[in-house]
TORGU-730624 format. One record per atom (N, C-alpha, C, O, CB): x, z, y. Coordinates in steps of 0.2 Angstrom, whole numbers, plus 5000, padded with zeros to 4 digits. Atoms other than C-alpha are relative to their C-alpha. Glycine has a CB too. Layout:
BEGIN
XZY...
% end
This chain:
BEGIN
500750005001472352734605499850064996500150074991499749944997500249945004471452894599499849984993499549924992499450045003500250015007471152904580499349994999499149944995500250064995500850015001469252924581499849935003499349905000499750055004500250064998469152764591500249944995499849894994500349985007499850055005470152664578499550014994499349964991500750024997500549995005468952744565499349965002499049934997499950074998500650034998467452684575500049925000499649894997499850025007499950085000468152504576499949984993499649934991500649985003500150025007468352504557499350004998499149964994500550044996500750005003466652564554499649955003499149924999499750075003500450064997465952434566500149944996499649904995500249995008499850065004466852294557499750004993499449954991500849994999500349995007466252364540499349995001499049964996500250074997500750015000464452374546499849935002499449914999499850055006500150074999464552204553500049954994499649914993500449975006499950045006465252134537499450014995499149974992500650024997500549985005463852224527499349965003499049944998499850075000500650034997462452154539500049924998499549894997500050015007499950075001463151974537499949994993499549944991500749985002500150015007463251994518499250014998499049974994500450054996500749995001461452064518499649935002499249914998499750065003500450064997460751914529500249944995499749904994500249995007499850055004461751794518499750004993499449954990500849994999500349995007461051864502499349985000499049954996500150084998500750024999459251854509499949925000499449904997499750035006500150075000459551674513500149964993499849924992500549975005499850035007460351634496499450014995499249964991500650044997500649995004458851714487499449955001499249924997499750075000500650044999457551614496500249934999499849894996499950005008499750075002458651454494499949994993499849934990500749995003500050015008458751484475499349994998499149954994500350064997500750015002456851494474499849935002499449904998499550065003500250064998456551344484500449944996500149884996500249995008499650065004457851244473499750004993499949954990500750025000500350015006456851274458499649944999499449915004499550064998500450075001456051114450499350025003498950075001500049984993500649994997454451094460499450004995498950044996499849945005500549995005453351064444500050064997499550094995500149944995500049945003453951224437499750055004499350105002500750024998500349954996453551324452499349995001498950045001500449995007500750014999451851234454499650024994499150054995499949935001500349985006451451274436499950075000499450104998500449984993500049934999451851454438499550035005499250085004500750035001500549984995450851464454499349994998498950034999500149955006500750015002449251384446499850054995499350084996500049934997500249955005449351504431499950075004499450115002500550014995500149944997449551654443499450005005499150055005500650015005500650004996448151594455499450014996499050054998500049935003500649995005446951584440499950074998499450104998500049954994500049935002447451754434499750055006499350095005500750024998500249964995447251834451499249995002498950035004500449995007500750014999445551744454499650034995499050064997499949925001500449975005444951804438500050085001499450115000500349994993500049934999445451984442499650025006499350075005500850025002500449984994444651984459499249994998498850035001500149955006500750005002442951924451499850054995499350084995499949934997500149955005443152044436499950075003499550115000500550004995500049934997443252194448499450005005499450045010500650025003500550004995441752134458499349974997499449934993500249955006500750025003439852104455499749955005499149935004499650054999500350054996439651974469499949944997500349914993500550005007500250075002438851804466500549955003500749965008499349995001499750064998439651634468500850015001501149975005499749985007499349994999441451714468500250025007500850025009500449944998499949984993441251774486500150084999499750124999499449995005499849935001442251944483500350025006500549995011500450004994499849974994442852064495500850015001501150035005499850075001499250014999444752034491500249944996500049944990500350074997499850065003445551874486500850005000501149965005499749945004499350005000447351904482500349934999500949925001500350054994499750075001447551724476500149965007500549915007499549964996499950044994447351664494500750025003501049985006499450035005499449984998448851774499500649964996501149944999500150074999499550045005449851684484500049935003500649915003499850014993500050074998449351514491500450005006500849955007499349975001499750004993449951554509500750014999501149975002499750055004499349995001451551624503500449944996500949924998500150064995499750065003451951474491500049945004500649915004499549984994500050064996451551344504500650025005500949975007499349995004499549994995452651434517500749994997501249975000499950075003499350005003454151444504500149934998500749915000500050044994499950075003453951264497499949955004500149895003499749994993500150064995453251164511499549964998499149974994500649975002500550055001452151014512500049974993499449954991500149945005500050035007452650954495499650044995499550024989500749994997500449965005451651094487499350005001498950034997500250085002500750004999450051044494499649984994499050004993499849945005500450025006449450954478499950064995499450064992500449954996500149945005449751114468499550055003499150084999500650044999500549964997448651214481499349974998498950014996500150005008500650035002447251094478499850004992499350024990500049925002500049995007447551094459499850074998499450074993500649974996500149935002447551284458499250015001498950054997500450045004500849994999445751294466499649964995499149994993499949985007500550045005445051154455500150034993499550044990500349935000499949975007445751234439499650075000499350084995500750014998500349945000445151404444499250005000498950034997500250045006500750015000443351344448499849984993499250004991499949945005500250025007443251254431500050064995499650074991500449944998499949945005443951404421499550055001499250084996500750025000500449944998442951534430499349995001498950045000500350045006500750014998441351454435499749944996499149944995500049985008500350065004441151294425499449975002499449945008499950034993500650044998439451224425499550045005499050015007499649994994500449964995438751364437500049965006499549975010500350075000500050044994439351254451499949934999500149904994500750015004500150075001438851074454500649965001501149995003499549975005499450045000440050934453500349995007500949995008499949934997499850014993440050904472500450065002500950055006499449995004499649944998440651084474500750004997501250025000499650064999499350005004442051064461500449955003501149965003499949984993499650054997442650904470500250025007500850025009499649945001499949994993442550964488500450075001500850085006499450005004499749934999443051154486500750005000501050035005499750054995499350004999444851124482500349975006500849995008500349964993499850044994445051004496499950055006500450055011499749945002500249954995444251134508500550065000500850075006499350025000499649945001445251284502500749985001501150005005499950044994499350025000446951204498500249975006500749985010500249964994499850034994446951084512499950035007500350025011499549935001500149964994446251204525500650055001500850055007499450044999499449954998447651334523500649955001501049975005500150044993499450044999448951194522500049975007500549975010500049944995500050034993448351114538500150055005500550045010499349975001499949954995448351274547500750025001501050035006499650074999499349975001450051334541500549945003501049955006500250024993499550064998450851154544499949995008500549985011499749944997500050004993450151154562500450055003500850045008499350005002499749944997450851324566500849995000501150005004499850064998499350015002452551284558500349945003500949945004500150004993499750064996452751124568499950005007500149965011499649944997500149994992452251194585500550055002500950084999499350025001499649954997453151314597499950074997500250114999499949995007500249945003452251454588500350014993500150064990499350015000499750005007453251424572500350074999500650105004500649954999499849935001453751594564500549994994500549954990499550054999499649995006455151644552499750034994499450084995500750045002500449975005454451664535500350064997499950104993500049954994499849935002455551814532499850065004499950115003500850005000500449954996454551904546500550055003500450115002499550034996499549954998456151984554499850035007500150085008500649965001500249974993455252014571499350025000498949994997500349965006500749994999453652084577499649945002499149935000499950065005500450064998453251924585499949954994499349924994500549965005500150045006453451834568499450034997498949994994500650004996500549975003452251964561499349985003498849975000500150074999500650014996450951944575499849934999499249914999500150025007500250075001450951754574499849984993499349954992500649955001500250005007450851764555499250024999498849994996500450034995500749975001449251874556499549965004499049955002500150075003500550044996448451774570499949934996499349914996500349985007500150065004448751614559499550024994499149984992500649974998500449985006447951704544499350015002498849994999500350074997500749984998446451764554499649935001499149924999500050045007500350064999446151584560499849964994499349934993500449965005500050045006446451504544499450034995499049994992500649994996500449975005445451624533499249995003498849984999500150084999500750014997443951614545499749934999499249924997500050025008500250075001443951424545499849984993499349954992500549965003500250015007444051414526499450034998499050004994500750024996500649975002442751544523499449975002498949964998500150085002500650034998441551464534499849944997499249924995500049995008500150075003441751294527499850014992499449974990500749965000500249995007441651364509499250024999498950004995500450054996500649985000440051454513499549955002498949944998499950065004500450064998439251304521500049954995499449924993500349965007500050045006439751204506499550034995499249994991500749994997500449975005438851324495499349995002498849984998500150084999500750014997437251314506499849934999499349914997500050025007500250075001437351124506499949984993499549934992500649965003500150025007437451114487499450044997499250044991500650014996500649965002435851234486500250064996499750094993499649954996499849945003436851384479499850065004499850125001500750004997500149944995436551494494499449995005499449935008500750015004500550014996435051524504500250005007500850035009499550064999499850014993435151484523500050075003500550085007499549965004500049944997434751664528500650054998500850095001499450044998499549965002436251734518500749975002501250005001500050004992499450044998437551614526500450055005501050055003499849945004499649964996438151734540500350064997500950074998499550035006499749955004438451884529500549984995501150014995499450044996499550035005439351784516500649975003501149975001499749954995499450024996440451704529500450065002501050065001499849965006499649944998440951874535500450034994501050054994499650065003499749985006441251934517500549964997501149994995499450014995499450055002442251784512500650005004501150005002499749934999499449994996443351794527500350065000501050065000499749995008499749945001443651974525500450004993501050024993499550064999499650005007444151944506500649965001501149984998499549974995499450044999445351804511500550035004501150035003499849935003499649974996446051894525500450064997501050074999499750025007499749955003446352044515500649984995501150004995499550044996499550025004447251944502500649975003501249985001499749944996499450024996448351854515500450055003501050055003499849955005499749954996448752004525500450054996501050074998499550045004499649955005449352114510500449964995501049984994499450044996499650035005449951994497500549955002501149955000499549964995499650054997450751854507500750035003501250015001499749965005499449974997451951964517500550044994501150034994499950055005499649975006452452064501500449954996500949964994499550034995499650055003452851904492500649965004501149955001499549944997499450034996453851824506500650055001501250025000499749995007499449955000454951984508500350014993500950024993499750065003499850005007455051994489500549944999501049954996499550014995499650065002455751814488500650015004501149985002499649945002499449994996456951854503500550054997501150034998499750015007499549955003457652004495500249994993500750024991499650075000499850025006457751924478499850054994500150054989500850005000500349965005456852064469499750065003499750075009500650034995500349944997456052234470500550055002501050055001499650034994499649954997456652374480500250064995499850074990499750045006499949955004457552514471499650065001499550085007500850025001500449945000456452664467500450065002500850084999499650014994499749944998456952814477499550064999498950054998500249995007500449945000456352994477499450005006498950025005500450065001500550014995455552964494499449954999498949975001500349985007500550055002454652814488499550034995498950014996500349944997500549975004453852914474499650055003499050055002500450044994500549964996453253044486499549965004499049995005500550055005500450044996452552914497499449974995498849974998500349945003500650025004451552844482499650054998499050044998500449974993500449945002450953014477499550015006499050035005500450064999500449994994450353034495499449955001498949975003500450005007500550055000449352874494499450024995498950014996500349934999500549985005448552934478499650065002499050065001500350014993500349944997448153104486499549985005499050015005500550055002500550024995447353014501499449974997498849984999500449965005500650045003446252904490499650064996499050054997500249954995500449955003445753054480499650055004499050065003500550054996500449964995445253154495499449965003498949995004500550025006500650044997444253004502499449994996498949994998500349945002500650025005443252984486499850074997499450064992500249954995500249945003443053174482499450035002499150074998500650055000500649974997441653214493499449954998499349905002500050015007500550055002440153134484499450015005498949965004499850024993500650004996438853194497500149975007499749975011499950085001499850044994439753094511500149934998500449924993500550045004499850075001439952904513500850005000501150035004499849965005499350005001441752884507500449975006500949995008500349974994499650044995442252764521500150055007500550035011499649945002499949954994441952914534500750044999501050065004499550055000499449965001443552994526500649954999501149974998499950044994499450055001444552824525500550015005501149995003499749935000499449994996445552874540500650034998501150025000499750035007499549975003446552984530500549964997501149974996499850054995499550055003447352824522500549985005501049955003499649954997499550024995448252794538500650045000501250015002499750005007499449964999449452934537500549984995501149984997499850074998499450025005450452884521500349935002500949925002499850004993499850064999450452704527500550005007501049975007499449955002499649994994451152754545500750034998501250015001499650045005499349975003452452864536500449954997501049954999499850064995499650055004453052724525500349955005500949935005499649974995499750064996453152594539500550035005501049995006499449985005499549974995454052714551500750014996501250014999499850075003499449995004455352754537500349944997500949944997499850054994499750065003455552594528499949935003500049885000499750004993500150064996455052464541499549954996499049984993500649965000500550055003454052304536500050004993499549994990500149935004500050015007454652284519499750064996499350054991500750004997500349945003454152464514499250005002498850024997500350075003500750004998452452444523499649954995499149964993499949975007500350045005452052294512499950034993499450024990500449934999500049975007452452394496499450055001499050054996500650034998500549954999451352534503499349975000498850004997500150045006500750034999449852414507499849974993499249984992500049955005500150025007449952334490499750054995499250054992500649964997500249945004449852504481499450035002499050044998500650055001500749974998448452564492499449954999498949984997500150005008500550055002447452404489499850004993499250004991500249935002500150005007447652414471499650074998499150074995500650004995500349935001447152604471499350005003498950035000500450055004500750014998445652564482499549964996499049994995500049975007500450045004444952434471499950044993499350044991500449934998500149965006445152554456499550055002499150074998500750034997500449954998444352694465499349975001498850014999500250035007500750034998442852584471499749984993499149994992500149945004500350025006442652514453499850064996499350064993500549964996500249945004442652694445499450035003499050065000500650045000500649964997441452764458499449965000498849985002500250015007500650045000440252614456499749995006499149985007499550044996500250024993440152574474499649945001499849894997500650015005500450065000438852444479500449955004500949965007499450015004499650054997439452274485500050005007500649985010499649934998500050004993438952294503500550055002500950045007499350025003499649954998439952454504500749984999501250005002499950074996499350025001441452374496500349955006500849965008500049954993499850044994441452244511500250055005500750035009499549955002499949954994441452394523500750034999501150045003499550065000499349975001442952474514500649955001501149965004500050024992499550054999443852304514500249995007500749975009499849944996499950014992443552284533500550065002500950055007499350005003499649944998444352464535500749994997501250005001499750064998499450015002445752414524500449945004501049945004499949974992499750054996446052264534500350035007500850015009499549945002499749964994446252374550500650044998501150045002499550045003499449975002447452474540500649964999501249975000499950044993499550055001448452324535500349985006500949975007499749944996499850024993448552264553500550055003501050045005499549985004499649944997449152434558500750014997501250025000499650074999499449995004450452454544500549945001501149955002499950004993499650064999451152274547500350005007500949995008499749944999499850004993451252294566500550065001501150055004499450025004499549954999452152464565500649994996501250004998499750074997499450025004453352404551500449955003501049955003499849984993499650064997453752244560500450035007500950015008499549955003499649984994454152344576500650054998501150045002499550055004499449955002455252474567500649954997501149974999499850044994499550055002456152324558500449975006501049965006499749954995499750044995456452234574500450055005501050035007499449975005499649954996457052394583500650024997501150025000499650075001499449985003458252434570500549945000501149955001499950014992499550064999458952254571500350005007500949995008499649944999499750004993459152274590500550065001501050055004499450025005499549945000460052444587500649984997501250004999499750064997499450025004461252364575500449955005501049955005499849964994499750044995461552224588500450045005500950025007499549955003499749964994461852354602500750034997501250045000499550055003499449965003463052454590500649964999501149985000499750044994499450055002464052304585500349975006500849945006499749944995499750034994464252244603500250065005500450045011499549965003499849954996464752414610500749995003500950005008500050074997499350014998466552364610500149945005500549945009500449984993500050054995466152204619499850035007500150015012499549944998500249974993465252304633500650045003500750045009499450054999499449974997466852414634500549965003500849975008500350054994499550054998467952264636499749985007500249975012500049944996500350034994466752204650500150055006500450045011499349985000499949954995466852374659500750015002500950035007499650064998499249994999468752384657500249945005500649965009500349994993499850064995468852214666499850025007500250005012499749944997500349984993467752274680499849945004499149945005500650035004500350054996467652114690500649945000501149954998499950025008499650065000468451944693500650015004501249995003499749935002499549984996469452014707500650044997501250034998499850035007499549965004470252144696500449964995501049974994499750064997499750045004470652014684500649965003501149965000499549954996499550044996471551904697500650055001501250035001499749975006499549964998472552054703500450024994501050034994499750075003499649985006473052104685500449954998501049964996499550024994499650065002473651934681500649995004501249985002499649934999499550004995474651924697500550054999501150044999499750005007499549945001475452094694500449994994501050004994499650065000499650005006475852064676500549954999501049964996499550004994499550065001476651894676500549995006500949955005499649944999499650024995477451904693500750024999501249985000499850045006499449985001478952004687500449954995501049934996500050074997499750045004479351894672500149935003500749905002499749994993499950064996479151734683500650005004500949955005499349985003499449994995480351804696500750004996501149964998499950065004499450005004481651834682500149934997500749914998499950054994499950075002481351664675500349955005500849915004499449974997499850044994481651584692500850025001501249975002499650025006499349984999483351684694500449974995501049954997500050085001499650035006483951634677500149935001500649904999499750034994500050075000483551454680500549985006500849935005499349975002499550024995484551454696500750014998501149975000499950055007499449995003486051524687500249944996500849924997500150074996499950065004485951384675500149945004500549905002499549994994499950064996485751254688500650005004501049955004499450005005499450004997487251314697500649994996501149954997500150075003499550025005488251304682500149934998500649904998499950044993500050075001487751134678500249965006500549905005499349984998499850044994488051074696500750005001501049955002499650025006499349994999489751144697500449984994501049954995500250075002499750025006490251114679500650044999500950044993500349935001499449965001491651244681499850085000500250125001500649995004500349934999490551404681500250044993500550014988499350015002499949965006490551544668499449984995498849994995499950085002500450025005489851464652499650064997499050054995500349964995500349945003489551634644499450035004498950045001500550054998500649974996488451694658499449955001498949975001500350015008500650045000487451534659499650004993499050004993500349935001500450005006487051544640499650075000499150074997500550004994500349945000486651724642499350005005498850035003500450065003500650014996485451674657499549964996498949984997500249975006500550045004484651544646499650044995499050044994500349944997500349965005484351674632499550055003498950065001500550044996500549964997483551794644499449975003498950005003500450045006500550044998482551664652499449994994498849994996500249935003500450015005481851624635499650064998499050064997500449984994500349945002481451804632499450025005498950045003500550065000500549994995480451814649499449954999498949975000500349995007500650045001479451664644499650034994499050034995500349934998500449975005478951744628499650065002499150085000500550034994500349944997478551904638499449985004498950015003500550045004500650024996477451804649499449984996498849994997500249945005500550025005476551724634499650064997499050064996500349964995500349945003476251904627499650035005499050065003500650044998500549974995475551964643499449965001498850005001500450005007500650045000474351824644499550014994498950014995500149925001500449985006473851854626499650065001499150074998500449994994500349944999473552034630499450005004498950035003500550055002500650014995472451994645499449974997498949984998500349975006500650035004471451874634499750044995499150044995500349944997500349955005471252004621499650055004499150085001500550034996500449954996470652124635499349985002498850025001500450025006500650024997469252014641499649964995499049954996500149955006500450035005468751934625499450044998499450104998500449984994500649975002466951974619499950014993499450004990499449965003500149995008467352024601500249944996500149894998499450034999499950065005467751924586499349974998498849994999500350034994500650045002466551784581499750034994500150034989500249935000500449985006465251844569499649954997499049945000499650075001500350065002464751694559499550014994499750054990500549944998500549995006463151694548499549945000499549905005499750065000500650055000461651584543499550025005499250085005499749994993500549984995460451574558499549955000499649894999500450005007500650054999458751494560500049975007500050015012499350044999499950044994458751364573499450025005499550035011499949924999500649994996456951404579500150075003500050085009499450014996499849934998457551594581500549995006500450035011500250044995499550014995459051534591499749985007499850015012500549964998500450034994457951434603499550055003499550065009499749934998500649964997456551554605500350065003500150085009499650034994499749944997457751704609500349985006500350025011500550034995499750024994458651604622499449995005499550015011500449934999500650014995456951554630499750065002499550075008499549954997500349934998456351734629500450035006500150065011500050054994499549974995457851784640499949975006500049995012500750004997500050044994457551644652499250005003499149965008500249934999500750004998455651674653499850025008499549985011499650054996500249994993455651754671500249945004499949935009500450065002499850064996456651604678499549944999499449915003500749984997500550055002455451484669499450015004499149965007499949994993500649984996453951574677500149995008499749965011499850074998499950004993454751584694500149935003499849915008500750035002499950074998455151394695499449964997499449904998500749974997500550035003453551354686500249944996499949884996499549975006499850055004454451254673499750004993499750064990500850004999500350005007453651204656500549984995500949934996499449955000499650015005454551204640499649984994499250014992500550064998500350025006454051104625500550004994501049974995499749935001499649995006454851144608499849964994499249974992500250074999500250035006454851034593500550004995501149974996499849925002499549995005455751084578499849974993499249994991500250074999500250035007455650984561500050064995500350114995500649954998500149955004454951094548500550014995500750074992499349984996499550005005456351054536500750015003501250004999500049944995499350004997457751084548500450064997500250114995499950025008499549955003459251174540500250065004500250055010500649964997499749944996459951344545500749985002501049944998500050064996499450014997461551334555500550064999500350114999500049975007499549955001463151424552500450025006500949985008500649984994499849994993463551504569500050075001499850114998499649965005500149944997463851654579499450005004499349975009500650025004500750004997462051694585500150015008499849975011499650054997500049984993462551774602500349945004500149935009500450065001499750054996463751634607499649945000499649915006500749984996500550065000462551494602499450015005499249965009499849984994500649994996461151574611500250005008499949985012499750074999499850004993462251594627500149935002500049915008500750045000499950074998462651404626499349975002499349945006500349964994500650034999460851364625499750035007499449995010499550034994500249974994460451484639500349965006500049955011500150085001499750044994461751394650499849935001499649915007500850004998500250074999461151224646499350005003499149965007500049964993500649994997459351274649499950025007499549995011499550044996500049984993459751364665500249945004500049935010500550065001499850064996460651204671499449955001499349935006500649964996500650055000459051104667499550035005499249995009499749994993500549974995457951224677500349995007499949985011500050084998499750014993459151224692500049935002499849915008500750025000500050074998459251034691499349985002499149945007500249954995500750024998457351014691499850045006499450015010499550034994500249974994457151144705500349975006500049965011500250084999499750044994458351054716499749935001499749915007500849994998500350064999457550894713499350005003499149955006499949964993500749994997455850964719499549944997499149915001500049995007500450055003454950844706499350034998499350094997500349974994500649985002453150854702500050024993499650074991499449955002499949995007453550844684500650054998501150045000500149944996499549945001454451014679500050014992499750064990499950065004500050005008454750984660500750004997501149964999499649944998499550005004456051034648499849994993499450034990500550075001500250015007455950964630500650024996501249994997499849934999499549985005456951044616499849984993499250004991500150085000500150025007457050964599500550034995501150044997499949924999499549985005457851024583499949964993499349964991500050084998500150045006458150914568500649994996501250004998499749935002499450015005459350864553500249935002499949885003499850014993499750075000460550724555500249974993500250014989500750015005499850035006461050604542500650024997500750024990500049925001499449985003462750674540500050084998500550114996500650005005500049935003462050844535500050065006499850115005500550024995500049964995462250924552499350015003498849975002500549985006500749994996460850994564500149995007500650015010499850074998500050014993460550934581499550045004498950045002500049925002500549974996459751034595500149965007500649955010500250085002499950054994459350914610499550035005499050055004499749934998500349974994458850974627499949945005500549925008500450065003500150054995458050854639499650035006499250075005499649944997500449974994457450884657499849945004500049895003500550055004500350054996456450794670500350005007500049985012499350015001499750004994457750824684500349935002500149884999500550055000499750074998458850694693500549974995500749924996500350015007499550025004460050684679500750015002500850045008499949934998499349994998461950684680500249945005499949895005500549994994499850054995462750594695500349944997500549944991500550035005499850065002463250414693500750004998501049974994499949945005499349995001465050464694500250054995500850074994500450015007499849945005464950604681500349974994500149924991499350034998499650025006466250584667499750034994499950094992500750015001500249975006465350604651500550014994500450054990499449964997499549995006466850584640500650045002501150054998500349934999499549954998467950704650500150054996499650094994499950025008499949955005468750814638499850075002499550114997500750004997500149934999468550974647499350015004499150075005500550035005500650004996466950934657500150045006499650095007499450024995499949954994467651014672499649985006499650025011500850005002500450024994466550914684499350034999499250064993500049925000500649975000464850974688499549965003499649925008500050075004500550034997463150904692499650045005499250015008499549984994500349964995462651044703500450005007501049985007500050084998499750014993462951044722500650065001501150045004499550015005499549954999463951214721500350024993500650074993499650065003499749995006464451204703500749994999501049945002499649974994499350015001466251214696500149964993500649944992500350065000499950045006465851134679500350054994500450034989500449955000499749955005466551294670499550014994499750024989500250075004500549985005464851334661500049944994500049964989499350005003500050055005464851164652500650004996500649984990499949935004499450005004466651174648500150064995500350054989500650015005500049955005466451344640499549994995499750004989499850075004500550025005464951284631500349954995500249964989499449975003499650055004465951134624500550044996500650034990500349945004499549975004467351254619499750044994499950044989500450055005500349965005466151374610499749954994499849974988499450045003500350055005465251224601500649974995500549974989499649955003499450035004466951144596500350054996500650044990500549975004499749955004467551314590499650014994499850044989500050065004500449995006466051314578500149934995499749934991499350015002499950065003466651144572499449955001499349904997499950014992500550044998465251054581500249955006500749955008499450045002499950044994464950934596499550015005499050035004500049924997500449994994464250944613500049935004500549925006500150065005500150074997463650774620499650005006499150035006499849954994500450004994463050734637499749925001500149884999500350025006500250074999461950584642499550005006499350055008499749974994500550014994460650514655499449984997499449944992500249965005500650025002458850494652499649975006499949975012499550064997500350024995457550414663499350035001498850014997499849925000499549974996457250524672500450064996500150084991499850035007499849945003458350674668500750004997501049944996499550034996499449995004459850734658499950014993499350044991500550055003500049995008460150744639500650044998501250014999499849944996499449965003461250874631499850014992499350034990500150075003500150005007461450864612500650054997501250044998500149934997499549955003462251004602499949994992499449994989499850085001500050015007462750964584500450054997501050064998500349934999499749945004463151104572500049994993499649954990499650065002500050005008463651124554499450044998499250095000500650034998500649965003462151174543500350044994500850034992499549954998499849965006462151294529500149954994499849904993499450044998499750055005463151204515499449984995499150024992500650034996500550035005462051094503500150034993499650054990500149925000499949985006462851164488499750084999499550104994500750004998500349935000462251344493499249995000498950044998500350045006500850014999460451274497499749994993499250004991499849955005500250025007460351204479500350044995500150024989500149934999
% end
């Protein structure tokens, strides 16, 4: 093998090891934060919420606390996504404390009672619904899809909470009826700015375990943001927002170079700089809302580009790491070539083994043959057996799809990516898939590509079974949840005819098949892969349909806590 190919292989293994360690480190950082005492995290959150709420009001002259930027809303969303449902009381308490400290007797008692429920409960309700549905997203925002679902959730939640709060102000007599529409818009923009800029920054910061290392390029990017702000606010004879488009250049540069994580840093820095510039320039309240609406467009643009760049880099890494697997596949060529190769390689040693066995048989039958020759034949026969085993091992190494690369994987991501690959087949057969994954489901320790292949095989079997059955109900239900023994189960149910009555559910190799033209090899390979991960693949019948249960090891408890 050429030296450069060996070097490439070593580089690929080193790269894969680094990627696995990075992903494991991100999971560990998030797990450590989630393992903190809830009361301590809640206390820190309440103090931070009040401080951010005071800062937003101090930099704005708007009445009733309806300001054009609410960083505390982003803090609330990030905290709830990290800590889950148990953090709801702290969301409500933070709003209540902030209202008392910052507004006191300015607001009536009814507002003090209902406002925390509307704000804290509203955001919790929206996030909980999304994270319990098929639209669930990974809070580390590793893909563009996760970013887009997060932003869509933020728009819906911020709009709903803003409208409810303004209506509450009007109902308590603090706001005139004619001002409701404008203040709804202003409040929604403020909340959405806080969520879109602060929440992704905090989520990625928690995932990374700390701030990014400051580089020379990062310093230049910061200088470019300051320069763009200075340019936008330097022409006093023009409305500054007409020059705001210049702010897109540094954000796009940062997003293209540093991905989503860099984009969040750039957006936070830009937002702080914009608030300072508006405060120093004495811009009127209405103009501030216009600037923040433009800032919102900038934030959506930066997050979308950053998410796309991050996802593309991930795909490039996957492709690079699987180049060797592709080379193996092309080397194999086809199943016919494999059969020819096996027949050719093992035919000679099998012929030799047969000849040596006959010599030994003749010696044993006659009893008076050459004992030395018989022993020599037995020795050579053993050598040929070893050679045959070596040939088969080499052929297996030739067709294997690379070494298993095990790491912590999100169950929802595994299912979603498998379904994405099967989307054309699902549409063609008009099959509906319902996904229900427990919010607290643990991550599993698996090879992502192998488990996704198992899921694709099982779901494809379900699609074929439903299609063959020609049933009116064309439904596949997928559930993910924790088991009592600490493992994670992924359950796939379909509305097809189910397994045949004579199907052997306990057969070790699952070599039988429920398909008319099937060989049962797919299920056999699936069970081999699952058991290779230390898990179980169980089959059963439903009324109607089939049930396949995949049980996998979860991320160790001691690492989570």
